N, C-alpha and C positions, 0 to 999 in steps of 0.2 A: 467264575465266581464259586462254583461248586468245587473246583479243583483247589482253590485257595482255602476253603474250609476243610477239605480233606487233608491238605498238607499240615494244617494246624493240629488236627486230630491225631495225625500220625507222629508229628515231631514233639508236640507238647503233652499229649495225653496217651501216647504209646499204644494206639489202637493198631491192630494188625493190618498188613498190606492188603489182605483180602477185602477189607472194607472199601478200599478205593475201587477195586474191580466191581464189587457189588453195587456201589453207588453209581458207577458209570452205566451199568446195565439198567438200573432203575431209571436213570436219567433218560436214556434212549427210549425206553418203553413209555415213560411219562410224556416226553415230547411227541412221540407218535400218537399217543392217546389224546393229547391236547388239541389236535387238529391243525396245528400251525403249519404242518407240511402238506395239508390237503389243498386241493384246487379252490376250495371255497374260501379259504382264509384271505388270500389277496383280494378276492372279490368283495369280502366283507369290509376290508380296510378301504378299498376304493369307494364303497358305498358311503362310508363315513365322511369321506372328503367331499361328497356331493350333498349329503343330507344333514351333516353335523352330528350332534350327540344322538345316541340311539334311544331317544325317549320321545314321547309325543310332542309335536311342535307347539310352541306357545300360541295363545290367541289374544287378539286385541280386545278392546272394550265392547266391540260389537259381536264378539264371538267368532270372528273370522281368523283363520290361520295366518300367521305372520311368516312370510318367507324369510329364510335365514341362510346364511352362507355356510358352506361346508367347512370343516376344520382343516388345518394344514395337514399335508401328508405325514409329516414327521410326528405330529401329535396323534393322528389317527393310528399310525403304526404302533406308537408307544402305548396307547390306551389298549389296543387289541392284544399286544403281547403281555401287558401287565395283567390282563384278565385271564389269558390262557396259561401264562407261566408266572404266577405271583412269586415274590421273593420268599414268602413263607414256605413254599414248596421245597426250597433248598434245605431248610432245617428238618422238614419231614423226611426228605430223602436220606439225610445223614442219620437220622434216628432209625429208619427202616434198614439201612445198610448195616448199622451197628447191631441191631437186633438180629438180622439175618446171619451175621457172623458171630453171634453170641458174645459180643463185647459188653462190658459192664458200664455202658453209657446210657443214661436215662434221658427222657425228653427235658426234664427239669435241669439237668446238667447243661444241655445245649442252650437252653434259654438263659441260664445264669451266665454262661461263658459269653453268649452273644451280648447280653446287657452290659457286662463288664469290659467288653472290647477284646477279650482274650480270643474269641472266635470271630472271624471276619463276617460281619453282618452290618452293623451300623456304619462302619467305615468302608462299605463296599464301593462307594464312589471313588475313594482314593485308591483302592486296590486295582480297579479296572481303568483308572485314568491313563496309565501308559498305553494301554491298548487303544483307547479312544483317540489319544493324541497321535498315535502312529497311523491311524486311519486318515489323518489330514482333515477331512470333512466329517463332521459328526453325523452318524447314521441314525442314532437313537437319542431321544432326550435324556438328560442326566437324571431326571426324576425317576426313570424306570429302574435305576440301580442305586437309588438313594432312599432307603426306608425311613419312615417317620418315627419309628420306634420298634421295640421288640414285640412280636405278636403274643397274644395270650396262649396259654397252654391248650385250651380247648380248640383254638383255631389250628394249631400245629397238629394236634391229634386227629382232628377231623380231616385235615389234608392227608395225613399219613393213612388214615382209614380208606380214603378215596383212592389213593395210589395203590395200596395193597389189594383192594378189591378189583380195581381196573386192570392191574397187571397179573392178578391171580397168584400172588406171592404165597408160598407155603412157609410160614414163619415157624422156626423151630422152638423147642421148649426153652425156658429160661435157664441160663447157665448158673445154676444155684451155687455151685462151689465157688465160682469166681466172684459172684456177688457177696457171698459170705466172707470170702477173704478180703474183699474191699471194705465191707462194713467193719470187720474186726480191726483192720489197719486204721481206718478213719476214727474209730471210737477208742483207739489205743488199748485194745483188749489183748489178753495173752493169746499167742498163736496156738496154744494147746487147745483152745476152744473150737478150732476149725472142724476137726472130725466129729466132735460132740454136736456142734451146731448143724453139721451136715446130716447127722442121724436124726436130729429133731426135725429138720426140714423135710427129710424123706417121709417121716411118719406123719407130719402135719398135712402134707399134700396128697397122701395116699388116698386113693379112691376119688380124686378130683382131677381127672385128666383135662377137663375143660378149663381148669384154672391154670394148669401147667402149660397149656398150648392154646392161646387165644387165637381164634380165627380172624381173618382180615376184617370181617364185619364188626368185630368187637374191639378193634384196636383203639377206638376212641374212648373205650372204658378203661384203658390201661391205668391212667393216673387217678381216675375217679374212684376205682376200686382200691387202689393203693392208698389213697388219702382217707377214704371214708370207712375203712374196715379196721377193726381191732380184734386181736386174738381174744381179749377178755370178753368181748361181746358175742362169742359164739359157743355153741355146745361143744363138748369134748369131741375131738376128731376120732375117726376110726383108728383102731390099734392103740387105744388109750393106755393099755398096760405097757406096751413097748415105749410109748411116749414117756410114761412116768418112770419106768426103769432107767431110760436114758437120761432123763432129767436128774434123777437121784444120783446116778453114777458120776455126774459132774461135781458132786460134793467132794470127791477125792482130790480135786484140784484146788480146794479152798485155801490151803495153807502149805507151808513148807513140809509139814509132816502129814502123811496120809491119815493118821489117827484123828487129826483135827477135822478133816472132812467127814469122817465117819461120825464123829461126835456131833457135828453140825446136822447131819442127817437124822440122828437119833433125837436131837433137840427139836427138830422140825416135827417129827412124828409125835413126840410127847406134847408139844404145843398144840398140835391138831386135836389130840385127845382131850386136852384141858379145855377146849372150846366146846365140849359137849358132843364131839363126834367120836363114836366108838371105833376102835381100830382092832378089835378082836379078830381072830383068824376066821371065825364063822362068817364074817361079812365079806371076805374075799378080797383079793388084791385089787381087782378092777374097781370095786366100790370105793376102796380107800384112795385109789388113784383119782377117781372122779371127784372126790371131796377135795383132794389137794389141788386139783386143777381149778375148781370153782373158787379157790381162795384168790385167784387172779381177778375175780369180779363177776357179778351176775350179768346175764345178758339184758340189755336195756332196749334192744331193737330186734326186729325179726332176723332170724338166722339167714345169712347169705350163703349160697353154695359156691360162690365164685371168689374165694380168697386169692388175691393175686400173689404169685410166688415171690415177687420182690418184697412185698410187705411181710410175708411169712418168713422170708430169709432174714430180714432185719429183726423180727420178733424172736426168732429162734436164737440168734446171738444174744439178744438182751435177756431172754428167759434163762439161758444157761448161766450167764454171768450174774444175774440178779439172784439166782438161787444160791450161787456160791457166796456172794457178798451182798447181802441185802442192803448194807449201808450205801452201796453204790447208787441206789435209787435217788438219793439226795443230789449227788453229783450229776447224775444223768439229767434230772429235771432242771438243775441250774444251767447246765450246758445247753439244754434244749431252749430254755427261756432266753439265754444270751444269743443263741443262733437266730431265734425268731425275731428278737429285737434288732439284731444286725440286718436281717433280711428286710424288715419293715423300713429301717432307716435307708437302706440302699434303694428300696423300691420308691420311697418318698423322694430321695434325691434324683433318681432317674426320672420320675414323673415331673419334677420341677424343671428339669433341663429340657424336657420335650413338651 
């Protein structure tokens, strides 16, 4: 089953061959950690065949325990394996392998592909049917390879956190340049923004190594931080003058003529002064930069010190482009609303079918 998912990731989404090797190593470690290879596992399965479900026995009206028959061996084995090696662990393994190899595959990507059928998950029973038929006599119940639906994001991330902690994985830093390149392509932005966005990213995460390298214990916060944090809600980052100079330098990409970008920069500074903020030299470059930065919006919630690099990467692309072409805000918001509407519709249809 894991091999089928990895084959799709390699053929359809062009992940590197190293992901397959990494996922296999994670799988072997995960199976060993699950205890299914220990001597206690078959004894636990056998106990289920004698005692039935692993919960307190029911009682009759007199409060006396009612004897019950044990479950069939096939059902007991399937139940035990399902608890030790749930299908959600496959998606978590794919995510950890991609992260370990610094691929630009996020957990939301895997869940979206699984829900749409592009990634082998909901159709896992059909994928493994030839293997089951070749065995002649069924060894495991089909329900163990037939998920009822795509798991939630938190369930996958919790499983990934457990795997990473149990296996002692050292997860590398986020591949910022690759993520920036992906975001620029998906948002149909000019490729010339890549080096500028990379500089903005570097400045933004400076001094936050804990954000650039999340430990195994904090893997489950990967998407929570990504979704719940906004650049506009934070104080100016360290190296603000470098951030501002890099941001202003992108104005040179605004039009066909370099002078158009310079004029845009001058207009921005003039507009800043017109709103009552002095830009005289005595205030200093850093102060002017801080005021420009706050035009993005005041903080409305406590400042977090753990801005996830994925989110910072996306914001640096948008910040560079929106500074060049402010009118793009309207198109960006419209596209975002359409994407959200499509996602809600898809989720509703998926919920109805299950």
